[in-house]
N, CA, C and O atoms as a DFTB+ gen file, in Angstrom:
748 C
 N C O
     1  1      38.566    -136.122     -67.521
     2  2      39.337    -135.175     -66.745
     3  2      38.724    -134.987     -65.356
     4  3      39.441    -134.972     -64.355
     5  1      37.398    -134.844     -65.299
     6  2      36.718    -134.650     -64.025
     7  2      36.914    -135.855     -63.112
     8  3      37.136    -135.690     -61.912
     9  1      36.837    -137.058     -63.662
    10  2      37.025    -138.270     -62.869
    11  2      38.432    -138.323     -62.289
    12  3      38.620    -138.782     -61.162
    13  1      39.401    -137.867     -63.030
    14  2      40.790    -137.856     -62.553
    15  2      40.931    -136.890     -61.384
    16  3      41.597    -137.198     -60.396
    17  1      40.293    -135.702     -61.497
    18  2      40.339    -134.718     -60.410
    19  2      39.703    -135.287     -59.146
    20  3      40.194    -135.060     -58.040
    21  1      38.626    -136.017     -59.313
    22  2      37.944    -136.615     -58.166
    23  2      38.836    -137.639     -57.488
    24  3      38.948    -137.664     -56.263
    25  1      39.467    -138.480     -58.289
    26  2      40.358    -139.494     -57.735
    27  2      41.512    -138.830     -56.996
    28  3      41.894    -139.272     -55.912
    29  1      42.063    -137.780     -57.571
    30  2      43.171    -137.066     -56.918
    31  2      42.709    -136.502     -55.583
    32  3      43.421    -136.603     -54.584
    33  1      41.511    -135.904     -55.560
    34  2      40.975    -135.352     -54.312
    35  2      40.785    -136.448     -53.271
    36  3      41.100    -136.263     -52.095
    37  1      40.267    -137.591     -53.715
    38  2      40.004    -138.673     -52.782
    39  2      41.277    -139.217     -52.161
    40  3      41.313    -139.515     -50.967
    41  1      42.299    -139.344     -52.950
    42  2      43.525    -139.945     -52.445
    43  2      44.518    -138.921     -51.919
    44  3      45.601    -139.280     -51.457
    45  1      44.148    -137.635     -51.990
    46  2      45.064    -136.625     -51.468
    47  2      44.736    -136.293     -50.021
    48  3      45.036    -135.199     -49.542
    49  1      44.136    -137.217     -49.348
    50  2      43.903    -137.048     -47.912
    51  2      42.678    -136.224     -47.590
    52  3      42.783    -135.202     -46.913
    53  1      41.540    -136.636     -48.051
    54  2      40.298    -135.953     -47.704
    55  2      40.097    -136.080     -46.202
    56  3      40.096    -137.178     -45.646
    57  1      39.931    -134.951     -45.571
    58  2      39.639    -134.975     -44.146
    59  2      38.231    -135.495     -43.935
    60  3      37.483    -135.719     -44.887
    61  1      37.891    -135.680     -42.698
    62  2      36.543    -136.138     -42.379
    63  2      35.532    -135.089     -42.843
    64  3      35.732    -133.888     -42.661
    65  1      34.472    -135.559     -43.432
    66  2      33.400    -134.676     -43.881
    67  2      32.291    -134.780     -42.855
    68  3      31.746    -135.858     -42.618
    69  1      31.968    -133.667     -42.258
    70  2      30.950    -133.639     -41.216
    71  2      29.596    -133.314     -41.829
    72  3      29.428    -132.279     -42.474
    73  1      28.621    -134.215     -41.622
    74  2      27.259    -133.959     -42.117
    75  2      26.256    -134.295     -41.025
    76  3      26.568    -134.992     -40.059
    77  1      25.065    -133.792     -41.199
    78  2      23.988    -133.999     -40.226
    79  2      23.819    -135.488     -39.936
    80  3      23.810    -136.319     -40.845
    81  1      23.685    -135.806     -38.640
    82  2      23.646    -137.207     -38.221
    83  2      22.466    -137.971     -38.813
    84  3      22.619    -139.135     -39.183
    85  1      21.305    -137.351     -38.912
    86  2      20.135    -138.034     -39.486
    87  2      20.354    -138.266     -40.973
    88  3      20.068    -139.344     -41.495
    89  1      20.866    -137.240     -41.650
    90  2      21.129    -137.361     -43.082
    91  2      22.199    -138.415     -43.358
    92  3      22.120    -139.149     -44.344
    93  1      23.188    -138.482     -42.491
    94  2      24.236    -139.498     -42.645
    95  2      23.644    -140.902     -42.517
    96  3      23.957    -141.786     -43.314
    97  1      22.797    -141.100     -41.521
    98  2      22.156    -142.410     -41.355
    99  2      21.342    -142.786     -42.592
   100  3      21.340    -143.943     -43.012
   101  1      20.658    -141.815     -43.165
   102  2      19.852    -142.083     -44.366
   103  2      20.767    -142.457     -45.529
   104  3      20.506    -143.419     -46.251
   105  1      21.833    -141.696     -45.701
   106  2      22.753    -141.956     -46.825
   107  2      23.522    -143.262     -46.671
   108  3      23.983    -143.829     -47.661
   109  1      23.664    -143.739     -45.451
   110  2      24.418    -144.967     -45.202
   111  2      23.626    -146.222     -45.562
   112  3      24.194    -147.313     -45.611
   113  1      22.344    -146.086     -45.811
   114  2      21.556    -147.268     -46.175
   115  2      22.141    -147.893     -47.434
   116  3      22.398    -147.203     -48.420
   117  1      22.346    -149.190     -47.389
   118  2      22.963    -149.909     -48.514
   119  2      22.130    -149.826     -49.788
   120  3      22.672    -149.678     -50.884
   121  1      20.810    -149.922     -49.638
   122  2      19.957    -149.955     -50.830
   123  2      19.683    -148.564     -51.395
   124  3      19.022    -148.445     -52.427
   125  1      20.166    -147.527     -50.754
   126  2      19.978    -146.171     -51.264
   127  2      21.165    -145.817     -52.160
   128  3      22.224    -145.412     -51.682
   129  1      20.965    -145.976     -53.452
   130  2      22.029    -145.669     -54.403
   131  2      21.758    -144.391     -55.177
   132  3      22.660    -143.580     -55.385
   133  1      20.517    -144.211     -55.600
   134  2      20.163    -142.976     -56.295
   135  2      18.926    -142.387     -55.621
   136  3      18.085    -143.114     -55.090
   137  1      18.830    -141.051     -55.654
   138  2      17.788    -140.363     -54.904
   139  2      17.673    -138.929     -55.382
   140  3      18.550    -138.410     -56.073
   141  1      16.582    -138.307     -55.004
   142  2      16.379    -136.886     -55.284
   143  2      16.347    -136.145     -53.954
   144  3      16.293    -136.762     -52.890
   145  1      16.380    -134.827     -54.023
   146  2      16.303    -134.011     -52.816
   147  2      14.979    -134.275     -52.099
   148  3      14.944    -134.407     -50.875
   149  1      13.892    -134.350     -52.869
   150  2      12.573    -134.589     -52.260
   151  2      12.508    -135.937     -51.552
   152  3      11.900    -136.055     -50.488
   153  1      13.133    -136.951     -52.142
   154  2      13.150    -138.263     -51.490
   155  2      13.921    -138.204     -50.176
   156  3      13.495    -138.787     -49.178
   157  1      15.052    -137.504     -50.172
   158  2      15.809    -137.354     -48.924
   159  2      14.997    -136.593     -47.883
   160  3      15.008    -136.936     -46.701
   161  1      14.287    -135.549     -48.337
   162  2      13.461    -134.768     -47.406
   163  2      12.395    -135.652     -46.766
   164  3      12.177    -135.594     -45.556
   165  1      11.737    -136.464     -47.578
   166  2      10.689    -137.352     -47.044
   167  2      11.260    -138.333     -46.030
   168  3      10.649    -138.584     -44.991
   169  1      12.432    -138.889     -46.330
   170  2      13.057    -139.837     -45.403
   171  2      13.474    -139.131     -44.110
   172  3      13.339    -139.690     -43.022
   173  1      13.976    -137.915     -44.231
   174  2      14.396    -137.148     -43.063
   175  2      13.184    -136.825     -42.181
   176  3      13.234    -136.987     -40.962
   177  1      12.105    -136.370     -42.806
   178  2      10.890    -136.004     -42.058
   179  2      10.281    -137.228     -41.388
   180  3       9.666    -137.111     -40.328
   181  1      10.446    -138.401     -41.992
   182  2       9.950    -139.632     -41.362
   183  2      10.682    -139.898     -40.051
   184  3      10.103    -140.451     -39.116
   185  1      11.958    -139.502     -39.982
   186  2      12.743    -139.701     -38.769
   187  2      12.529    -138.541     -37.794
   188  3      12.398    -138.753     -36.589
   189  1      12.496    -137.316     -38.322
   190  2      12.366    -136.117     -37.483
   191  2      11.158    -135.308     -37.964
   192  3      11.315    -134.350     -38.721
   193  1       9.954    -135.689     -37.525
   194  2       8.787    -134.918     -37.947
   195  2       8.821    -133.528     -37.308
   196  3       9.373    -133.350     -36.222
   197  1       8.240    -132.568     -37.975
   198  2       8.169    -131.216     -37.427
   199  2       9.384    -130.368     -37.748
   200  3       9.556    -129.295     -37.171
   201  1      10.230    -130.831     -38.660
   202  2      11.413    -130.069     -39.022
   203  2      10.994    -128.928     -39.966
   204  3      10.065    -129.084     -40.759
   205  1      11.677    -127.797     -39.875
   206  2      11.394    -126.647     -40.726
   207  2      11.766    -126.996     -42.167
   208  3      12.912    -127.344     -42.451
   209  1      10.810    -126.904     -43.057
   210  2      10.979    -127.341     -44.444
   211  2      12.084    -126.562     -45.159
   212  3      12.899    -127.154     -45.867
   213  1      12.117    -125.251     -44.981
   214  2      13.112    -124.422     -45.661
   215  2      14.520    -124.770     -45.176
   216  3      15.441    -124.918     -45.980
   217  1      14.679    -124.897     -43.877
   218  2      15.986    -125.245     -43.332
   219  2      16.426    -126.632     -43.780
   220  3      17.602    -126.859     -44.064
   221  1      15.480    -127.545     -43.840
   222  2      15.806    -128.904     -44.274
   223  2      16.284    -128.897     -45.725
   224  3      17.269    -129.555     -46.057
   225  1      15.594    -128.160     -46.582
   226  2      16.022    -128.065     -47.987
   227  2      17.435    -127.515     -48.086
   228  3      18.259    -128.037     -48.836
   229  1      17.715    -126.457     -47.325
   230  2      19.051    -125.868     -47.342
   231  2      20.098    -126.872     -46.859
   232  3      21.171    -126.995     -47.450
   233  1      19.778    -127.583     -45.789
   234  2      20.701    -128.577     -45.245
   235  2      21.024    -129.652     -46.284
   236  3      22.187    -129.997     -46.494
   237  1      19.992    -130.168     -46.923
   238  2      20.194    -131.241     -47.914
   239  2      21.001    -130.736     -49.095
   240  3      21.919    -131.418     -49.549
   241  1      20.679    -129.556     -49.599
   242  2      21.424    -129.015     -50.737
   243  2      22.896    -128.761     -50.377
   244  3      23.785    -129.065     -51.173
   245  1      23.158    -128.210     -49.192
   246  2      24.543    -127.979     -48.759
   247  2      25.298    -129.308     -48.646
   248  3      26.440    -129.428     -49.092
   249  1      24.646    -130.289     -48.049
   250  2      25.288    -131.592     -47.850
   251  2      25.587    -132.254     -49.189
   252  3      26.689    -132.760     -49.399
   253  1      24.617    -132.254     -50.092
   254  2      24.835    -132.882     -51.395
   255  2      25.919    -132.157     -52.185
   256  3      26.707    -132.782     -52.894
   257  1      25.950    -130.839     -52.055
   258  2      26.994    -130.067     -52.734
   259  2      28.376    -130.453     -52.205
   260  3      29.325    -130.608     -52.974
   261  1      28.476    -130.604     -50.897
   262  2      29.735    -131.006     -50.254
   263  2      30.146    -132.414     -50.720
   264  3      31.311    -132.661     -51.031
   265  1      29.171    -133.324     -50.762
   266  2      29.475    -134.694     -51.172
   267  2      29.844    -134.765     -52.656
   268  3      30.693    -135.566     -53.047
   269  1      29.211    -133.931     -53.477
   270  2      29.562    -133.880     -54.906
   271  2      30.990    -133.344     -55.072
   272  3      31.767    -133.852     -55.880
   273  1      31.313    -132.322     -54.302
   274  2      32.650    -131.714     -54.369
   275  2      33.738    -132.733     -54.062
   276  3      34.815    -132.691     -54.656
   277  1      33.466    -133.634     -53.152
   278  2      34.455    -134.651     -52.776
   279  2      34.312    -135.931     -53.596
   280  3      35.052    -136.890     -53.374
   281  1      33.376    -135.957     -54.535
   282  2      33.235    -137.104     -55.420
   283  2      32.478    -138.280     -54.830
   284  3      32.468    -139.363     -55.416
   285  1      31.847    -138.088     -53.688
   286  2      31.094    -139.167     -53.058
   287  2      29.748    -139.379     -53.738
   288  3      29.213    -140.487     -53.758
   289  1      29.215    -138.306     -54.291
   290  2      27.893    -138.328     -54.925
   291  2      28.014    -137.620     -56.265
   292  3      28.788    -136.676     -56.423
   293  1      27.231    -138.096     -57.223
   294  2      27.231    -137.501     -58.553
   295  2      25.839    -136.962     -58.848
   296  3      24.833    -137.618     -58.577
   297  1      25.797    -135.767     -59.404
   298  2      24.517    -135.118     -59.717
   299  2      24.246    -135.232     -61.211
   300  3      25.110    -134.943     -62.039
   301  1      23.024    -135.661     -61.541
   302  2      22.589    -135.666     -62.935
   303  2      21.322    -134.829     -63.033
   304  3      20.441    -134.910     -62.176
   305  1      21.242    -134.038     -64.070
   306  2      20.099    -133.142     -64.224
   307  2      19.279    -133.572     -65.424
   308  3      19.764    -133.598     -66.555
   309  1      18.033    -133.906     -65.155
   310  2      17.083    -134.190     -66.223
   311  2      16.423    -132.869     -66.610
   312  3      16.764    -131.818     -66.068
   313  1      15.502    -132.923     -67.523
   314  2      14.803    -131.713     -67.944
   315  2      14.047    -131.095     -66.771
   316  3      14.032    -129.872     -66.626
   317  1      13.429    -131.909     -65.943
   318  2      12.563    -131.389     -64.880
   319  2      13.191    -131.364     -63.500
   320  3      12.834    -130.515     -62.682
   321  1      14.118    -132.271     -63.217
   322  2      14.669    -132.298     -61.858
   323  2      16.066    -132.890     -61.829
   324  3      16.522    -133.550     -62.763
   325  1      16.716    -132.621     -60.713
   326  2      18.063    -133.169     -60.489
   327  2      17.944    -134.443     -59.670
   328  3      17.074    -134.569     -58.809
   329  1      18.822    -135.368     -59.950
   330  2      18.888    -136.579     -59.133
   331  2      20.356    -136.828     -58.786
   332  3      21.270    -136.333     -59.445
   333  1      20.538    -137.594     -57.755
   334  2      21.881    -137.864     -57.248
   335  2      22.069    -139.367     -57.136
   336  3      21.110    -140.120     -56.967
   337  1      23.323    -139.788     -57.234
   338  2      23.630    -141.193     -57.006
   339  2      24.994    -141.282     -56.360
   340  3      25.887    -140.471     -56.609
   341  1      25.126    -142.298     -55.520
   342  2      26.413    -142.531     -54.878
   343  2      27.400    -143.024     -55.937
   344  3      27.049    -143.798     -56.828
   345  1      28.620    -142.563     -55.816
   346  2      29.659    -143.031     -56.739
   347  2      30.408    -144.192     -56.093
   348  3      30.166    -144.537     -54.936
   349  1      31.297    -144.773     -56.839
   350  2      32.111    -145.864     -56.291
   351  2      33.099    -145.328     -55.252
   352  3      33.682    -146.097     -54.488
   353  1      33.281    -144.009     -55.229
   354  2      34.191    -143.382     -54.263
   355  2      33.501    -143.031     -52.953
   356  3      34.125    -142.473     -52.051
   357  1      32.212    -143.357     -52.843
   358  2      31.484    -143.070     -51.598
   359  2      32.162    -143.839     -50.474
   360  3      32.185    -145.070     -50.483
   361  1      32.710    -143.118     -49.516
   362  2      33.484    -143.733     -48.451
   363  2      32.903    -143.326     -47.097
   364  3      33.126    -142.214     -46.620
   365  1      32.169    -144.231     -46.501
   366  2      31.512    -143.950     -45.221
   367  2      32.517    -143.669     -44.119
   368  3      32.192    -142.975     -43.156
   369  1      33.718    -144.189     -44.236
   370  2      34.717    -143.970     -43.186
   371  2      35.210    -142.523     -43.160
   372  3      35.824    -142.098     -42.181
   373  1      34.948    -141.766     -44.222
   374  2      35.360    -140.359     -44.289
   375  2      34.230    -139.414     -43.869
   376  3      34.386    -138.194     -43.915
   377  1      33.090    -139.986     -43.461
   378  2      31.943    -139.167     -43.057
   379  2      31.772    -139.231     -41.548
   380  3      31.851    -140.298     -40.939
   381  1      31.537    -138.074     -40.963
   382  2      31.295    -138.047     -39.515
   383  2      29.986    -137.321     -39.232
   384  3      29.559    -136.442     -39.980
   385  1      29.370    -137.715     -38.137
   386  2      28.086    -137.131     -37.752
   387  2      28.298    -135.797     -37.068
   388  3      29.182    -135.642     -36.225
   389  1      27.464    -134.829     -37.451
   390  2      27.450    -133.550     -36.737
   391  2      26.090    -133.409     -36.079
   392  3      25.097    -133.970     -36.542
   393  1      26.062    -132.663     -35.009
   394  2      24.789    -132.443     -34.314
   395  2      23.877    -131.625     -35.203
   396  3      24.333    -130.784     -35.977
   397  1      22.605    -131.875     -35.087
   398  2      21.618    -131.181     -35.901
   399  2      21.488    -129.736     -35.442
   400  3      21.259    -129.461     -34.264
   401  1      21.636    -128.828     -36.383
   402  2      21.404    -127.418     -36.086
   403  2      20.098    -126.963     -36.721
   404  3      19.803    -125.770     -36.795
   405  1      19.350    -127.911     -37.163
   406  2      18.093    -127.612     -37.833
   407  2      17.002    -127.469     -36.775
   408  3      16.935    -128.254     -35.829
   409  1      16.166    -126.480     -36.941
   410  2      15.131    -126.207     -35.939
   411  2      13.852    -126.948     -36.261
   412  3      13.483    -127.144     -37.419
   413  1      13.200    -127.347     -35.203
   414  2      11.906    -127.982     -35.369
   415  2      10.844    -126.899     -35.393
   416  3      10.902    -125.931     -34.635
   417  1       9.885    -127.078     -36.266
   418  2       8.746    -126.170     -36.296
   419  2       7.917    -126.501     -35.078
   420  3       7.699    -127.673     -34.768
   421  1       7.452    -125.476     -34.384
   422  2       6.635    -125.752     -33.212
   423  2       5.407    -126.516     -33.670
   424  3       4.584    -126.019     -34.440
   425  1       5.312    -127.715     -33.184
   426  2       4.179    -128.548     -33.553
   427  2       2.912    -127.922     -32.999
   428  3       2.884    -127.390     -31.889
   429  1       1.873    -128.001     -33.804
   430  2       0.607    -127.478     -33.328
   431  2       0.195    -128.289     -32.124
   432  3      -0.003    -129.502     -32.198
   433  1       0.074    -127.593     -31.019
   434  2      -0.286    -128.298     -29.801
   435  2      -1.759    -128.649     -29.856
   436  3      -2.612    -127.820     -30.170
   437  1      -2.021    -129.879     -29.547
   438  2      -3.415    -130.282     -29.499
   439  2      -4.052    -129.614     -28.307
   440  3      -3.484    -129.569     -27.216
   441  1      -5.241    -129.097     -28.537
   442  2      -5.927    -128.401     -27.471
   443  2      -6.351    -129.396     -26.403
   444  3      -7.027    -130.387     -26.680
   445  1      -5.942    -129.110     -25.193
   446  2      -6.368    -129.939     -24.075
   447  2      -7.780    -129.536     -23.698
   448  3      -8.282    -128.502     -24.138
   449  1      -8.401    -130.342     -22.899
   450  2      -9.759    -130.010     -22.442
   451  2      -9.748    -128.697     -21.678
   452  3     -10.665    -127.886     -21.805
   453  1      -8.700    -128.492     -20.879
   454  2      -8.601    -127.249     -20.110
   455  2      -8.513    -126.040     -21.043
   456  3      -9.157    -125.018     -20.806
   457  1      -7.718    -126.162     -22.099
   458  2      -7.582    -125.076     -23.069
   459  2      -8.900    -124.835     -23.783
   460  3      -9.305    -123.691     -23.988
   461  1      -9.571    -125.921     -24.160
   462  2     -10.871    -125.778     -24.825
   463  2     -11.871    -125.069     -23.918
   464  3     -12.646    -124.230     -24.375
   465  1     -11.850    -125.414     -22.616
   466  2     -12.747    -124.753     -21.663
   467  2     -12.428    -123.266     -21.563
   468  3     -13.336    -122.435     -21.546
   469  1     -11.153    -122.929     -21.498
   470  2     -10.755    -121.520     -21.412
   471  2     -11.189    -120.758     -22.660
   472  3     -11.697    -119.641     -22.571
   473  1     -10.984    -121.373     -23.823
   474  2     -11.390    -120.731     -25.075
   475  2     -12.897    -120.525     -25.082
   476  3     -13.382    -119.469     -25.488
   477  1     -13.633    -121.530     -24.633
   478  2     -15.092    -121.424     -24.574
   479  2     -15.513    -120.279     -23.647
   480  3     -16.409    -119.504     -23.983
   481  1     -14.865    -120.175     -22.482
   482  2     -15.178    -119.095     -21.537
   483  2     -14.846    -117.737     -22.136
   484  3     -15.622    -116.791     -22.001
   485  1     -13.698    -117.637     -22.797
   486  2     -13.319    -116.373     -23.421
   487  2     -14.318    -115.963     -24.499
   488  3     -14.694    -114.795     -24.595
   489  1     -14.743    -116.928     -25.306
   490  2     -15.720    -116.633     -26.364
   491  2     -17.060    -116.211     -25.779
   492  3     -17.715    -115.307     -26.298
   493  1     -17.467    -116.871     -24.694
   494  2     -18.731    -116.510     -24.048
   495  2     -18.664    -115.083     -23.506
   496  3     -19.605    -114.307     -23.672
   497  1     -17.558    -114.745     -22.862
   498  2     -17.382    -113.389     -22.345
   499  2     -17.345    -112.389     -23.491
   500  3     -17.939    -111.315     -23.398
   501  1     -16.656    -112.734     -24.568
   502  2     -16.591    -111.863     -25.740
   503  2     -17.981    -111.618     -26.299
   504  3     -18.332    -110.480     -26.612
   505  1     -18.779    -112.676     -26.430
   506  2     -20.155    -112.518     -26.938
   507  2     -20.979    -111.615     -26.027
   508  3     -21.751    -110.784     -26.507
   509  1     -20.817    -111.773     -24.717
   510  2     -21.550    -110.937     -23.757
   511  2     -21.166    -109.469     -23.945
   512  3     -22.029    -108.592     -23.973
   513  1     -19.855    -109.211     -24.073
   514  2     -19.395    -107.837     -24.262
   515  2     -19.905    -107.254     -25.583
   516  3     -20.251    -106.075     -25.652
   517  1     -19.949    -108.078     -26.623
   518  2     -20.447    -107.586     -27.905
   519  2     -21.922    -107.204     -27.807
   520  3     -22.349    -106.202     -28.381
   521  1     -22.697    -108.008     -27.077
   522  2     -24.118    -107.682     -26.865
   523  2     -24.234    -106.397     -26.044
   524  3     -25.034    -105.519     -26.371
   525  1     -23.430    -106.287     -24.970
   526  2     -23.444    -105.077     -24.144
   527  2     -23.081    -103.854     -24.976
   528  3     -23.692    -102.794     -24.839
   529  1     -22.069    -104.013     -25.851
   530  2     -21.645    -102.903     -26.702
   531  2     -22.794    -102.425     -27.577
   532  3     -23.036    -101.225     -27.705
   533  1     -23.495    -103.375     -28.176
   534  2     -24.633    -103.000     -29.036
   535  2     -25.690    -102.250     -28.218
   536  3     -26.311    -101.305     -28.704
   537  1     -25.880    -102.685     -26.976
   538  2     -26.846    -102.005     -26.100
   539  2     -26.425    -100.577     -25.814
   540  3     -27.251     -99.669     -25.915
   541  1     -25.171    -100.347     -25.460
   542  2     -24.691     -98.992     -25.157
   543  2     -24.696     -98.104     -26.397
   544  3     -25.013     -96.917     -26.310
   545  1     -24.346     -98.671     -27.548
   546  2     -24.394     -97.891     -28.793
   547  2     -25.832     -97.511     -29.101
   548  3     -26.126     -96.370     -29.456
   549  1     -26.726     -98.487     -28.961
   550  2     -28.155     -98.198     -29.185
   551  2     -28.668     -97.134     -28.226
   552  3     -29.433     -96.254     -28.619
   553  1     -28.244     -97.216     -26.962
   554  2     -28.666     -96.229     -25.958
   555  2     -28.164     -94.839     -26.341
   556  3     -28.921     -93.871     -26.276
   557  1     -26.885     -94.730     -26.744
   558  2     -26.325     -93.429     -27.126
   559  2     -27.038     -92.882     -28.357
   560  3     -27.346     -91.691     -28.416
   561  1     -27.300     -93.736     -29.335
   562  2     -28.019     -93.287     -30.538
   563  2     -29.428     -92.817     -30.204
   564  3     -29.919     -91.843     -30.774
   565  1     -30.069     -93.514     -29.282
   566  2     -31.426     -93.130     -28.889
   567  2     -31.414     -91.771     -28.172
   568  3     -32.302     -90.946     -28.388
   569  1     -30.409     -91.544     -27.323
   570  2     -30.298     -90.233     -26.669
   571  2     -30.120     -89.134     -27.710
   572  3     -30.708     -88.060     -27.577
   573  1     -29.319     -89.385     -28.746
   574  2     -29.131     -88.382     -29.806
   575  2     -30.443     -88.093     -30.522
   576  3     -30.731     -86.945     -30.862
   577  1     -31.235     -89.133     -30.751
   578  2     -32.531     -88.937     -31.391
   579  2     -33.456     -88.118     -30.484
   580  3     -34.165     -87.219     -30.938
   581  1     -33.427     -88.454     -29.193
   582  2     -34.267     -87.731     -28.227
   583  2     -33.849     -86.262     -28.157
   584  3     -34.704     -85.382     -28.062
   585  1     -32.535     -85.989     -28.204
   586  2     -32.059     -84.608     -28.144
   587  2     -32.589     -83.782     -29.311
   588  3     -32.921     -82.607     -29.155
   589  1     -32.664     -84.418     -30.489
   590  2     -33.180     -83.665     -31.643
   591  2     -34.687     -83.474     -31.548
   592  3     -35.213     -82.464     -32.015
   593  1     -35.382     -84.429     -30.952
   594  2     -36.841     -84.348     -30.844
   595  2     -37.266     -83.521     -29.627
   596  3     -38.258     -82.795     -29.683
   597  1     -36.508     -83.633     -28.522
   598  2     -36.826     -82.897     -27.293
   599  2     -35.582     -82.138     -26.818
   600  3     -34.942     -82.552     -25.851
   601  1     -35.237     -81.051     -27.475
   602  2     -34.026     -80.322     -27.105
   603  2     -34.038     -79.819     -25.659
   604  3     -32.979     -79.643     -25.057
   605  1     -35.216     -79.591     -25.107
   606  2     -35.295     -79.111     -23.726
   607  2     -34.849     -80.176     -22.714
   608  3     -34.498     -79.828     -21.587
   609  1     -34.853     -81.452     -23.085
   610  2     -34.453     -82.538     -22.177
   611  2     -32.939     -82.784     -22.210
   612  3     -32.404     -83.506     -21.369
   613  1     -32.263     -82.183     -23.177
   614  2     -30.834     -82.444     -23.354
   615  2     -30.013     -82.149     -22.096
   616  3     -29.183     -82.983     -21.732
   617  1     -30.194     -81.006     -21.404
   618  2     -29.343     -80.744     -20.244
   619  2     -29.470     -81.820     -19.160
   620  3     -28.481     -82.151     -18.506
   621  1     -30.646     -82.357     -18.966
   622  2     -30.838     -83.367     -17.922
   623  2     -30.371     -84.761     -18.355
   624  3     -29.945     -85.559     -17.520
   625  1     -30.452     -85.054     -19.659
   626  2     -30.098     -86.395     -20.166
   627  2     -28.669     -86.511     -20.698
   628  3     -28.191     -87.608     -20.984
   629  1     -28.000     -85.376     -20.826
   630  2     -26.674     -85.384     -21.430
   631  2     -25.686     -86.273     -20.655
   632  3     -24.886     -86.971     -21.278
   633  1     -25.720     -86.265     -19.338
   634  2     -24.797     -87.108     -18.565
   635  2     -25.070     -88.588     -18.806
   636  3     -24.137     -89.390     -18.851
   637  1     -26.342     -88.958     -18.961
   638  2     -26.670     -90.363     -19.252
   639  2     -26.159     -90.747     -20.649
   640  3     -25.668     -91.856     -20.861
   641  1     -26.284     -89.807     -21.594
   642  2     -25.775     -90.027     -22.952
   643  2     -24.259     -90.247     -22.910
   644  3     -23.751     -91.167     -23.552
   645  1     -23.530     -89.408     -22.158
   646  2     -22.077     -89.535     -22.051
   647  2     -21.681     -90.829     -21.343
   648  3     -20.681     -91.450     -21.703
   649  1     -22.454     -91.239     -20.344
   650  2     -22.196     -92.519     -19.674
   651  2     -22.290     -93.680     -20.662
   652  3     -21.451     -94.580     -20.653
   653  1     -23.319     -93.653     -21.515
   654  2     -23.503     -94.716     -22.513
   655  2     -22.317     -94.739     -23.484
   656  3     -21.824     -95.810     -23.839
   657  1     -21.863     -93.556     -23.913
   658  2     -20.704     -93.487     -24.825
   659  2     -19.439     -93.995     -24.135
   660  3     -18.660     -94.743     -24.726
   661  1     -19.242     -93.585     -22.886
   662  2     -18.058     -94.029     -22.142
   663  2     -18.084     -95.545     -21.923
   664  3     -17.061     -96.218     -22.044
   665  1     -19.254     -96.059     -21.603
   666  2     -19.394     -97.511     -21.409
   667  2     -19.062     -98.255     -22.705
   668  3     -18.398     -99.291     -22.681
   669  1     -19.529     -97.717     -23.836
   670  2     -19.242     -98.399     -25.103
   671  2     -17.744     -98.365     -25.404
   672  3     -17.203     -99.328     -25.948
   673  1     -17.070     -97.270     -25.056
   674  2     -15.612     -97.198     -25.258
   675  2     -14.899     -98.222     -24.379
   676  3     -13.959     -98.883     -24.822
   677  1     -15.350     -98.349     -23.134
   678  2     -14.755     -99.320     -22.211
   679  2     -14.958    -100.738     -22.726
   680  3     -14.045    -101.565     -22.699
   681  1     -16.175    -101.002     -23.197
   682  2     -16.491    -102.339     -23.718
   683  2     -15.648    -102.641     -24.957
   684  3     -15.202    -103.775     -25.136
   685  1     -15.426    -101.649     -25.806
   686  2     -14.590    -101.856     -27.000
   687  2     -13.184    -102.278     -26.573
   688  3     -12.595    -103.174     -27.178
   689  1     -12.651    -101.640     -25.540
   690  2     -11.328    -102.019     -25.026
   691  2     -11.313    -103.445     -24.525
   692  3     -10.361    -104.183     -24.779
   693  1     -12.354    -103.841     -23.818
   694  2     -12.433    -105.212     -23.307
   695  2     -12.530    -106.213     -24.460
   696  3     -11.907    -107.275     -24.421
   697  1     -13.298    -105.875     -25.465
   698  2     -13.453    -106.761     -26.636
   699  2     -12.100    -106.952     -27.324
   700  3     -11.726    -108.074     -27.666
   701  1     -11.369    -105.850     -27.524
   702  2     -10.049    -105.950     -28.173
   703  2      -9.102    -106.822     -27.349
   704  3      -8.359    -107.633     -27.902
   705  1      -9.130    -106.654     -26.035
   706  2      -8.263    -107.456     -25.157
   707  2      -8.627    -108.937     -25.247
   708  3      -7.741    -109.787     -25.328
   709  1      -9.917    -109.248     -25.232
   710  2     -10.345    -110.650     -25.332
   711  2      -9.976    -111.254     -26.687
   712  3      -9.543    -112.404     -26.761
   713  1     -10.149    -110.480     -27.753
   714  2      -9.795    -110.992     -29.081
   715  2      -8.296    -111.287     -29.169
   716  3      -7.890    -112.294     -29.749
   717  1      -7.471    -110.399     -28.588
   718  2      -6.028    -110.637     -28.584
   719  2      -5.694    -111.883     -27.770
   720  3      -4.849    -112.685     -28.169
   721  1      -6.353    -112.040     -26.642
   722  2      -6.126    -113.206     -25.791
   723  2      -6.530    -114.502     -26.527
   724  3      -5.818    -115.505     -26.468
   725  1      -7.656    -114.464     -27.204
   726  2      -8.104    -115.648     -27.964
   727  2      -7.094    -116.012     -29.049
   728  3      -6.815    -117.190     -29.271
   729  1      -6.555    -115.015     -29.715
   730  2      -5.561    -115.287     -30.760
   731  2      -4.325    -115.966     -30.190
   732  3      -3.746    -116.854     -30.817
   733  1      -3.927    -115.541     -28.997
   734  2      -2.739    -116.137     -28.351
   735  2      -3.049    -117.559     -27.893
   736  3      -2.254    -118.469     -28.126
   737  1      -4.178    -117.757     -27.255
   738  2      -4.551    -119.080     -26.716
   739  2      -4.755    -120.070     -27.850
   740  3      -4.346    -121.226     -27.745
   741  1      -5.387    -119.628     -28.939
   742  2      -5.625    -120.529     -30.079
   743  2      -4.336    -120.827     -30.816
   744  3      -4.206    -121.876     -31.447
   745  1      -3.382    -119.913     -30.741
   746  2      -2.095    -120.119     -31.424
   747  2      -2.190    -119.604     -32.765
   748  3      -1.221    -119.672     -33.522
């Protein structure tokens, strides 16, 4: 009964079926008769590296579903996975190429020497600020110790203590800015 429905659909004037141009080229290979979704994905990625894996899976599943609906491809399900095979009704003249709407994953850009130099400079500045921060924190802590040991010196040293605290706050801001910048530059 199913085969009869397929034949009726095929001969009842199937309009052109639009599928992704890369996927169409892969499916048009003469020696490709049976395949799995993973095999199609591997072949697609070989042609278009950097494609978004999730979008590619969706594209392949939608396309295979469309081709099964029109009787061009038949799906068989084993215990562990599904496989597909072209039927005798596979008609390349009824397939048309559509432009790819699939997005490429931004390829990890290889760090240029200039980028590496900038990262190195940022890290060096960050290390300097971290050392400075430890110095200002140590200075503020030492003033607090001195205040407890020599309370009479507190009025004269209090401004120096506040300067050390303010400097450490400023340095913390610079450190956060550099860390954010490094994250952006590194990607």
